[in-house]
N, C-alpha and C positions, 0 to 999 in steps of 0.2 A: 317228596311232594308231588301231588297229582296235578296235571293240567286240567282245567275246566273247559267246556265247550262255550259257555258264557262267562264272562268275568266280572269285575268289580262293577262295571258300568251298568250292567243289567240288575245287580244286586241294589246298587244305589238308586237307579230308576224306579224299580218296583216298590221300594221301601218309601221313597219320596211321595210316590203316587198315592200309596196307601194313606199317608199323612194328608195330602190335598183332599182326598175322597172324604176325609172325616172333617175337614174345615169348611166352613161357610164363605169366609173371606179369603182374600188372596195371601198366600205366603211366598215370602222373598226366598231366593235361592241361599242367600246368606243365613237366614234364619233356620233352613232345613240342613244345611251343612253344619252348623253350629250345633243344633239339636242332636244330629246323628253322629257328630264329631268325624266328618268326613271331608275331604278336600273341596273347598268352595269352587275353585277354578273348574275342576274336573266335572262337578255336578253343573256349574254353568253351561258347560259344553254339550252335556247331555240334555239339559232343558232347551238349548237350541234345537237339538235334533228331534225332541219330544214336541216342541212347537211346530217344526217344519212338517211333522207327520200329523198334525191336527189332533194330538193327544192332549195337550195344554194350550192354555191362552194366557197371555201376559197382559198386565196393566202397569203402566208407567206411574211415576210419582212417588212420594214419601211413603204412602200407604199402599203401594202397588206390590205386585208380585204374580204368582201363577196360581190359576185354578185348573180343574179339569175342563177340557173344551167340551165335554159331552159326558152324560152319566156314566158313572163307574161300571154299570152293568153292560155298557157298550163298548168297553175297551178290554180286549182280549190281551192277555198275557204275551202271546204271539206278536200283537202289533207292537208292543212295548219293546220286545226283544229285537223285532226287525227294525225298528227307529233306532235304537242305541247301538246296535251291533249288526248293521246291514251284511248282507251277503255272507252270512256265517253258515258253513256246511259242515255236516257231521263227519263226512268222510271226503277225501281227495284221492281218486285213483290214479296211479302213476303208471298204469298198464305195465306192470312188471312182468305180466304173463307172456310178455315177449322176449324176456331176458334168460330163457333157459340155455345152460352151456350146451346141451345137446342139439339145439338149434342151429348153431354156428352162424349166428346172427341173421338166419333166415327162417323166422317162425313158420311152421306149416299153417295152412288155412284152418284146419280144425282148433288150432290153439288160439287164434285171434278173431274167428268169426263169431258175430253177434256180441252182445255186452258180456262184459267181465262178469262172471256169477257173483264175485264178491262185491263188486260195484253195484250190481242190482240188488243185492241183500241190503247193503248199506243205505241205498236210495229208499227201500221200503222202510227200513227202520226210522230213517229221517221223517219220511211222509207221517209215519204214525206218531212220532215225537211231536211233529207240528199240529197234528190232529189234537192231542192232549193239551198242548199250549193254546191252541185256539179255542179250546172248550172251556177254559177257566178265565174269568174276569177279574178285574181289580174289585168289583164289588163282591165276587165269591172270596177273594182274600181277605177283604175287610171283614166279612162276616166270620170266616174261620178264625182271624185274629181276635175279633170281639169275644169268642168263646173262651179264649185264652187269657186275655188282659184283664186284669182287676178294674172295677169302675174307678177306684181311687187313682189309679195310674192314668186312666183316661182323663179324669178331671184335672189332674196336675198337668198332663201334656197340653190340654186346651188352655190352662191359665198361663202355662209358660209362653204359648203362641200369642196368647192376647197380651201379655205383659211386653213381649218383644215388639209387638206391632204398636203398643200404646207408648212405648218409651221413644218412637221415633216421632219427633215434634215437627209440625209444619215450619217452614222458615217464617221468620217475622216478617209481615207484610210491611212494605213501605208505605208512608203516608202518601196519599195522592195529592199532587199539587193543584192549586187553583190558579 
């Protein structure tokens, strides 16, 4: 099994944002989790991070939930990844260039001067990865998904969320005393 740079949190957040981008009214974390069959508690924690990053905004109440805080075309994939998985690095240099058996615990200047070439290469690769992630927006992903998903599925999805929202009834109002 391989280890991924970005984990389930990134995947859950991106998929959930695609759903929000296609909905006009707020969507609850519970409905998003149920719809995608993913853990609600974990998704709730991700939405706390997304809200703090200004990617989503929440409304309270029986028909509350989350919407995008700004247009989907203004939300880069990189912003989402940095919100849900902060301080993620492609490579962590351990400076093993200092550890050659021939150095007898005293590496010569030529071996340690300047940046580690492997570290410099990996930093360049990370910059390029971030450029690609910054160039793609939630709107781009919605558009790409729209080319794949049949209209009938989109309609069924919209109906499912509408039914979930409608099934939440407002609490009965107490008669006001005179």
